[in-house]
C-alpha positions as CSV (number, residue, x, y, z in Angstrom):
1,M,18.5,-33.2,-36.3
2,F,22.2,-33.2,-37.2
3,V,22.9,-36.0,-34.7
4,L,20.0,-38.0,-35.9
5,L,21.1,-37.8,-39.4
6,L,24.6,-38.7,-38.6
7,V,23.6,-41.8,-36.6
8,A,21.5,-42.8,-39.7
9,V,24.3,-42.7,-42.1
10,L,26.6,-44.6,-39.8
11,G,23.9,-47.3,-39.4
12,Q,23.7,-47.8,-43.3
13,A,27.3,-49.3,-43.9
14,P,27.4,-50.7,-47.7
15,S,27.7,-54.4,-48.3
16,A,30.9,-54.0,-50.4
17,A,32.9,-53.8,-47.3
18,P,32.4,-57.2,-45.5
19,S,35.6,-57.0,-43.6
20,E,34.1,-54.4,-41.3
21,P,31.5,-55.8,-38.9
22,D,28.1,-54.6,-39.1
23,V,27.3,-51.7,-36.6
24,P,23.9,-52.4,-35.0
25,S,21.4,-49.4,-34.9
26,P,21.1,-48.0,-31.5
27,A,17.8,-48.6,-29.8
28,E,15.3,-46.0,-30.3
29,S,15.0,-45.1,-26.6
30,E,19.0,-44.4,-26.5
31,L,18.6,-41.7,-29.1
32,P,19.1,-38.2,-27.7
33,V,15.7,-36.2,-27.4
34,A,15.6,-32.5,-28.4
35,P,14.1,-30.3,-25.8
36,P,10.7,-28.7,-26.8
37,P,11.0,-25.3,-28.1
38,A,10.6,-22.6,-25.6
39,V,7.3,-20.8,-25.5
40,L,8.4,-17.1,-25.8
41,P,6.2,-14.3,-24.5
42,P,5.0,-11.7,-27.4
43,A,7.0,-8.9,-28.3
44,T,6.3,-5.9,-26.2
45,H,5.2,-3.8,-29.3
46,E,2.7,-6.8,-30.3
47,L,1.2,-6.8,-26.9
48,F,0.8,-3.1,-26.8
49,Q,-0.9,-3.0,-30.2
50,R,-3.3,-5.7,-29.1
51,I,-4.5,-4.1,-25.8
52,Q,-4.0,-0.5,-26.1
53,N,-7.6,0.3,-26.5
54,R,-8.5,-1.3,-23.2
55,V,-6.6,1.4,-21.3
56,A,-7.8,5.0,-21.0
57,Q,-6.9,8.2,-19.3
58,V,-9.0,9.4,-16.5
59,R,-9.5,13.1,-16.3
60,I,-11.1,14.9,-13.2
61,I,-12.7,18.0,-14.3
62,E,-13.3,20.9,-12.0
63,R,-16.9,22.1,-12.8
64,R,-16.4,25.8,-12.6
65,S,-13.6,26.3,-14.7
66,G,-14.5,23.2,-17.0
67,T,-11.0,22.0,-17.1
68,R,-9.1,19.1,-15.7
69,S,-7.6,19.4,-12.2
70,S,-5.9,15.9,-12.3
71,I,-5.3,12.9,-14.2
72,G,-4.8,9.2,-13.8
73,S,-5.4,5.9,-15.6
74,A,-8.1,3.3,-15.8
75,F,-8.7,-0.1,-17.9
76,F,-11.7,-1.7,-19.0
77,V,-13.0,-4.8,-17.4
78,S,-16.4,-5.5,-18.7
79,A,-18.3,-5.3,-22.0
80,Q,-20.8,-2.9,-20.1
81,G,-17.9,-0.2,-19.9
82,H,-16.9,-1.0,-16.3
83,A,-13.2,0.2,-15.8
84,I,-11.0,-0.2,-12.8
85,T,-8.7,2.8,-11.4
86,N,-7.4,3.9,-8.1
87,Y,-9.5,5.6,-5.4
88,H,-6.9,8.5,-4.9
89,V,-7.5,9.2,-8.8
90,I,-11.2,10.0,-8.2
91,S,-11.3,10.9,-4.7
92,D,-12.4,14.5,-5.4
93,V,-15.6,13.2,-7.2
94,V,-16.4,11.1,-4.1
95,L,-15.9,14.0,-1.6
96,H,-17.0,16.9,-3.7
97,P,-19.4,15.6,-6.3
98,E,-20.8,19.0,-6.6
99,D,-17.4,20.4,-7.8
100,Y,-15.8,17.6,-9.7
101,T,-16.7,15.1,-12.4
102,A,-14.8,12.3,-14.2
103,E,-14.2,11.6,-18.0
104,L,-12.3,9.0,-19.9
105,V,-10.2,9.6,-23.0
106,L,-9.4,6.6,-25.1
107,R,-6.1,6.3,-27.0
108,S,-8.0,5.7,-30.4
109,G,-9.0,9.4,-30.2
110,G,-12.4,11.0,-30.2
111,E,-14.0,13.3,-27.6
112,P,-13.7,12.4,-24.0
113,V,-16.8,10.3,-22.6
114,P,-18.2,11.0,-19.3
115,A,-17.5,8.4,-16.4
116,K,-19.9,7.7,-13.7
117,L,-18.3,6.5,-10.4
118,V,-20.0,3.1,-9.3
119,D,-18.0,1.8,-6.3
120,V,-15.0,2.2,-4.2
121,D,-12.6,0.3,-1.8
122,V,-10.9,3.1,0.0
123,V,-9.0,0.8,2.2
124,H,-7.1,-0.9,-0.9
125,D,-7.3,2.3,-3.1
126,L,-9.6,1.1,-5.8
127,A,-12.6,2.3,-7.6
128,V,-14.9,1.2,-10.3
129,I,-16.1,3.7,-12.8
130,R,-18.4,3.2,-16.0
131,T,-19.3,4.7,-19.4
132,E,-22.6,4.7,-20.6
133,A,-21.8,3.0,-23.8
134,G,-20.2,-0.5,-23.8
135,V,-16.8,-1.5,-25.0
136,K,-15.8,-4.3,-27.3
137,D,-12.4,-4.9,-25.9
138,F,-11.6,-5.4,-22.2
139,F,-9.4,-7.3,-19.9
140,Q,-9.8,-10.4,-18.0
141,L,-8.6,-10.4,-14.4
142,E,-6.2,-13.2,-13.5
143,D,-7.5,-15.5,-10.7
144,R,-3.9,-16.2,-9.1
145,E,-0.7,-14.4,-8.4
146,P,2.3,-15.3,-10.9
147,P,5.5,-16.8,-9.7
148,Q,8.2,-14.4,-8.5
149,G,10.3,-13.2,-11.2
150,T,7.5,-13.3,-13.9
151,R,8.1,-10.6,-16.6
152,L,5.1,-8.1,-16.5
153,F,4.0,-5.1,-18.4
154,A,2.6,-1.9,-16.8
155,M,0.4,0.5,-18.7
156,G,-0.8,4.0,-18.1
157,N,-0.5,7.6,-18.9
158,P,2.7,9.0,-17.3
159,H,2.8,12.8,-17.0
160,D,0.0,13.2,-19.6
161,L,2.4,11.8,-22.3
162,G,-0.2,9.3,-23.8
163,T,-0.6,5.5,-23.2
164,T,2.6,3.9,-22.4
165,I,3.9,0.3,-21.8
166,V,6.7,-0.3,-19.3
167,E,8.4,-3.8,-18.7
168,G,9.2,-5.0,-15.2
169,T,9.2,-7.9,-12.9
170,Y,6.8,-9.4,-10.4
171,N,8.5,-9.6,-6.8
172,G,5.6,-10.9,-4.7
173,F,3.7,-9.5,-1.9
174,I,5.5,-6.9,0.5
175,Q,6.1,-8.8,3.8
176,D,4.4,-7.7,6.9
177,S,2.5,-4.8,5.2
178,L,-0.6,-3.4,6.9
179,Y,-2.5,-3.0,3.5
180,E,-1.6,-5.6,0.9
181,R,0.8,-4.3,-1.8
182,V,2.8,-6.2,-4.5
183,H,6.3,-5.3,-5.4
184,F,6.9,-4.4,-9.0
185,S,10.4,-3.8,-10.4
186,G,9.5,-1.2,-13.0
187,A,9.0,2.4,-13.5
188,I,5.6,3.5,-12.4
189,N,5.3,7.2,-12.9
190,P,2.7,9.8,-12.0
191,G,-0.3,9.6,-14.2
192,M,-0.1,5.8,-14.3
193,S,-2.0,5.4,-11.1
194,G,-5.1,3.1,-11.9
195,G,-3.5,1.4,-14.9
196,P,-3.1,-2.4,-15.2
197,T,0.1,-4.5,-14.7
198,L,-0.3,-7.7,-16.7
199,T,1.4,-10.8,-18.1
200,G,2.6,-11.4,-21.6
201,Q,-0.7,-13.2,-22.4
202,G,-2.6,-10.0,-21.6
203,T,-4.2,-10.9,-18.2
204,V,-4.2,-8.4,-15.5
205,V,-2.3,-9.4,-12.0
206,G,-2.2,-6.0,-10.4
207,V,-3.5,-2.3,-10.4
208,N,-0.8,0.4,-10.6
209,V,-0.9,2.5,-7.3
210,A,2.4,4.0,-5.9
211,T,6.1,4.3,-6.6
212,M,9.2,5.0,-4.7
213,G,11.3,5.8,-7.8
214,N,14.5,3.7,-8.9
215,Q,12.2,0.9,-10.5
216,L,10.4,0.5,-7.1
217,G,6.8,0.4,-8.0
218,F,3.7,-1.1,-6.0
219,L,0.6,-2.7,-7.1
220,V,-2.8,-3.5,-5.5
221,P,-3.2,-7.2,-5.8
222,V,-5.5,-8.3,-8.5
223,K,-7.8,-10.4,-6.0
224,R,-8.8,-7.0,-4.6
225,A,-9.8,-5.7,-7.9
226,S,-11.8,-8.7,-8.7
227,A,-13.7,-8.6,-5.4
228,L,-14.7,-4.9,-6.0
229,L,-15.7,-5.4,-9.6
230,A,-17.9,-8.4,-8.5
231,R,-19.6,-6.2,-5.9
232,A,-20.1,-3.4,-8.5
233,L,-21.6,-5.7,-11.1
234,A,-24.0,-7.3,-8.5
235,A,-25.2,-3.9,-7.0
236,K,-28.5,-2.5,-8.1
237,A,-28.6,1.3,-8.8
238,E,-31.7,1.9,-6.7
239,E,-30.0,0.4,-3.6
240,A,-26.7,2.2,-3.9
241,A,-25.9,4.4,-0.9
242,P,-24.0,7.6,-1.2
243,L,-20.1,6.8,-1.7
244,V,-19.2,8.9,1.2
245,E,-21.2,6.7,3.3
246,S,-19.7,3.6,1.8
247,V,-16.2,5.1,2.6
248,R,-17.2,5.7,6.2
249,A,-18.4,2.2,6.6
250,Q,-15.3,0.7,5.0
251,L,-13.1,2.8,7.4
252,L,-15.1,1.8,10.4
253,E,-14.7,-1.9,9.3
254,N,-11.1,-1.4,8.8
255,Q,-10.4,0.1,12.3
256,Q,-12.4,-2.6,14.1
257,R,-10.3,-5.4,12.4
258,L,-7.0,-3.5,13.5
259,T,-8.3,-3.0,16.9
260,E,-9.1,-6.6,17.3
261,Q,-5.9,-7.7,15.9
262,M,-3.8,-5.4,18.2
263,L,-5.6,-6.3,21.4
264,A,-5.5,-10.1,20.6
265,A,-1.6,-9.6,20.2
266,A,0.8,-9.8,23.1
267,L,2.5,-6.6,23.7
268,P,6.2,-7.1,23.8
269,K,8.4,-5.0,26.1
270,H,11.7,-3.5,24.7
271,R,14.5,-2.5,26.9
272,L,15.6,1.2,26.7
273,G,17.9,2.5,29.4
274,S,16.4,1.6,32.8
275,Y,13.0,1.3,31.3
276,H,10.8,-1.1,29.4
277,V,8.7,0.3,26.8
278,P,6.2,-1.1,24.1
279,G,7.9,-2.9,21.4
280,R,6.9,-4.1,18.0
281,W,3.4,-4.8,18.9
282,I,2.3,-6.3,15.5
283,P,4.2,-7.5,12.3
284,F,3.0,-4.6,10.3
285,L,5.0,-2.3,12.4
286,K,8.5,-1.4,11.4
287,C,10.9,-0.4,14.2
288,W,14.1,1.8,14.0
289,G,16.4,3.2,16.8
290,D,19.0,5.9,17.1
291,T,21.2,7.9,19.5
292,P,22.7,10.9,18.2
293,H,26.4,11.4,19.0
294,E,27.2,15.1,20.0
295,P,29.9,15.4,22.4
296,E,29.4,19.0,23.2
297,V,25.8,18.2,24.4
298,P,25.6,17.3,28.1
299,Y,22.9,14.7,27.8
300,T,21.7,11.9,25.4
301,V,18.5,11.0,24.0
302,T,17.8,7.6,22.7
303,N,14.9,7.2,20.1
304,Y,13.1,4.0,19.3
305,Q,10.1,4.1,17.0
306,C,7.7,1.9,15.3
307,S,5.2,2.7,12.6
308,S,3.0,1.3,9.8
309,E,4.6,2.3,6.6
310,E,1.4,2.4,4.6
311,D,-1.6,4.5,5.1
312,I,-5.1,4.9,3.6
313,Y,-5.5,8.0,1.2
314,L,-8.8,9.9,1.8
315,S,-7.8,13.2,0.0
316,S,-4.7,15.1,-1.1
317,R,-4.6,16.6,2.4
318,H,-6.1,13.8,4.5
319,R,-4.6,10.4,5.3
320,T,-5.7,7.8,7.8
321,G,-5.3,4.3,8.9
322,V,-2.0,4.7,10.7
323,V,-0.4,3.3,13.8
324,A,2.8,4.8,15.1
325,F,4.7,5.4,18.3
326,L,7.9,7.1,19.3
327,H,10.0,6.5,22.7
328,Q,12.6,9.1,23.7
329,Q,14.8,8.0,26.7
330,A,16.8,10.9,28.0
331,S,19.8,10.6,30.4
332,S,22.5,12.9,31.6
333,Q,25.6,12.6,33.9
334,K,26.5,16.2,33.7
335,L,23.3,18.0,34.2
336,G,21.9,18.4,37.7
337,A,18.3,17.5,38.7
338,L,17.0,20.8,38.2
339,R,18.4,21.4,34.6
340,F,17.6,17.9,33.5
341,S,13.9,18.5,34.6
342,A,13.9,21.5,32.3
343,L,15.2,19.3,29.5
344,Y,12.7,16.6,30.2
345,S,9.7,18.9,30.4
346,A,11.0,20.2,27.0
347,L,10.8,16.9,25.5
348,F,7.3,16.2,26.7
349,S,6.0,19.6,25.5
350,Q,7.3,19.0,21.9
351,D,4.4,18.4,19.4
352,P,4.2,14.8,18.4
353,D,3.8,13.7,14.9
354,T,0.2,13.6,13.8
355,V,-1.8,12.1,10.9
356,E,-1.9,14.5,7.9
357,A,-5.2,16.4,7.8
358,S,-6.4,19.8,7.1
359,R,-9.0,21.9,9.1
360,E,-11.7,21.0,6.4
361,D,-11.0,17.3,7.5
362,V,-10.8,17.2,11.3
363,T,-11.7,19.3,14.4
364,N,-9.2,20.5,16.9
365,F,-7.5,18.3,19.4
366,R,-9.3,17.9,22.8
367,C,-7.2,16.7,25.5
368,T,-7.2,15.2,29.1
369,T,-4.2,14.8,31.3
370,E,-4.0,12.6,34.3
371,F,-1.5,10.9,36.5
372,V,-1.4,7.1,36.5
373,D,0.4,4.3,38.1
374,V,1.6,1.6,35.7
375,E,3.1,-1.4,37.7
376,G,4.6,0.9,40.2
377,L,5.8,3.4,37.7
378,P,4.3,7.0,38.2
379,V,3.5,8.1,34.6
380,R,2.0,11.6,33.4
381,A,-0.3,10.9,30.4
382,A,-2.3,13.2,28.2
383,M,-4.7,11.8,25.7
384,C,-5.9,13.9,22.7
385,L,-8.7,13.2,20.3
386,R,-9.9,15.2,17.2
387,A,-12.9,14.2,15.2
388,Y,-13.4,13.6,11.2
389,K,-15.8,16.0,9.9
390,R,-16.9,14.1,6.9
391,F,-16.8,10.7,8.5
392,P,-18.7,10.9,11.9
393,G,-17.5,8.4,14.6
394,L,-14.0,8.3,13.6
395,Y,-11.1,10.0,15.4
396,D,-7.2,10.6,15.5
397,L,-5.6,9.9,18.8
398,V,-2.3,11.2,20.3
399,L,-1.2,9.7,23.6
400,R,1.6,11.4,25.3
401,A,3.2,9.8,28.4
402,A,6.3,10.5,30.5
403,A,7.8,8.7,33.5
404,L,7.9,10.7,36.6
405,N,10.6,8.3,38.8
406,A,14.2,9.7,38.4
407,S,16.1,12.9,38.5
408,T,18.6,12.5,35.7
409,S,17.1,9.8,33.5
410,G,13.5,9.5,32.0
411,V,11.4,8.1,29.2
412,D,8.8,9.9,27.2
413,T,6.6,8.3,24.8
414,S,3.9,9.0,22.2
415,L,1.3,6.9,20.5
416,T,-0.4,8.1,17.3
417,L,-3.6,6.3,15.8
418,G,-5.3,7.5,12.6
419,G,-9.0,6.8,11.9
420,F,-10.4,4.7,14.9
421,T,-13.6,5.3,17.0
422,A,-13.0,6.9,20.3
423,D,-13.6,3.8,22.2
424,N,-11.2,1.7,20.3
425,A,-8.7,4.4,20.5
426,R,-8.9,4.5,24.4
427,K,-8.8,0.8,24.6
428,L,-5.6,0.6,22.6
429,A,-4.1,3.6,24.5
430,R,-4.7,1.8,27.8
431,R,-3.1,-1.3,26.4
432,Y,-0.1,0.7,25.2
433,L,0.5,2.1,28.6
434,E,0.6,-1.4,30.0
435,G,3.9,-1.6,28.0
436,L,5.6,0.8,30.3
437,S,7.7,-0.3,33.4
438,W,10.7,0.6,35.3
439,T,13.7,-2.1,35.5
440,K,14.8,-0.6,38.9
């Protein structure tokens, strides 16, 4: 404005000074154009005041004691009282409906209101719950992901301290993850699970699900919440199956998808000493290697391991949906054949890492051992399966295999699968063994 005024004054020279030539007015198109004012997001406190009643605390009530056993967060997404939360927040109600119930507490006060569990997406850790009474204020779910670097706001009830809002940044999808997650640079703390993360305009772009601390938070993508909500709104109450059966069907579908994906992929071979072992089979596996350096130990053991870094939460004591394997290549220039054989046997007899589960969740492992020939490499293989008690047809597999061709060098390997059918687990184990060979 100052420039425009200055130009106007200079363009109006008085006629009393004829000795000075007239200065023509610059063309309108040559005048500098002021940039449009930036659209600023609302202040955090203004956003909070506008949407705080759309967020509630979820309380899981243990029926016998009549008191809460755990808490989480939820947010309303329909006028009929539907709310989104995490599956892991309400898992006790799914698995033990006779012992647990859920209720919602609004920030505006008042008595807790009962909440009915409507539907779940166990693979993506989501659930829809509903109150009997409708609500006047609820969130819209965004239909697309925001650009990376967008300022976002996460809401929830951390550590039972009341409804809280936290600022952070959208950093896109985690690359090569087994189950889709969004990286949110902000403080998501215990109790905020199931709460919304939203833009400054108040539209939800993700659901709080996990944290690694140090401003490393993770969200379920909003498209997964939209799909579950659409299914819940379309469902008829009289057609609804028990939710445990729905969880089982979702787990079976998920393991079939993983099996087909892995069997369709080429199994790369990774060089480990004088052996080839299965390498990074599928992009969602993260692989690491290490050789401890201990001069006083007369042998070396090189470790190479790959695993999916995500799993599926079934309960506080039971996880599933896991793919992992570990190779140990042992060698020695100091041990004789007899002593090395004892070392090698000890490595093979070590218990491998298994998927977390309790006796209430799974049976004991049942194992079979056989000697097989893999491309001329003699291998001792032990295959173990344990069944899921609540979800018939699903199993955990542990495969142990050791090469039997050398006196002072050998490779031991283990494959762990969580939540597969017995047939699919065996198919993957056989394919895995094909990745073993001796370089000679």
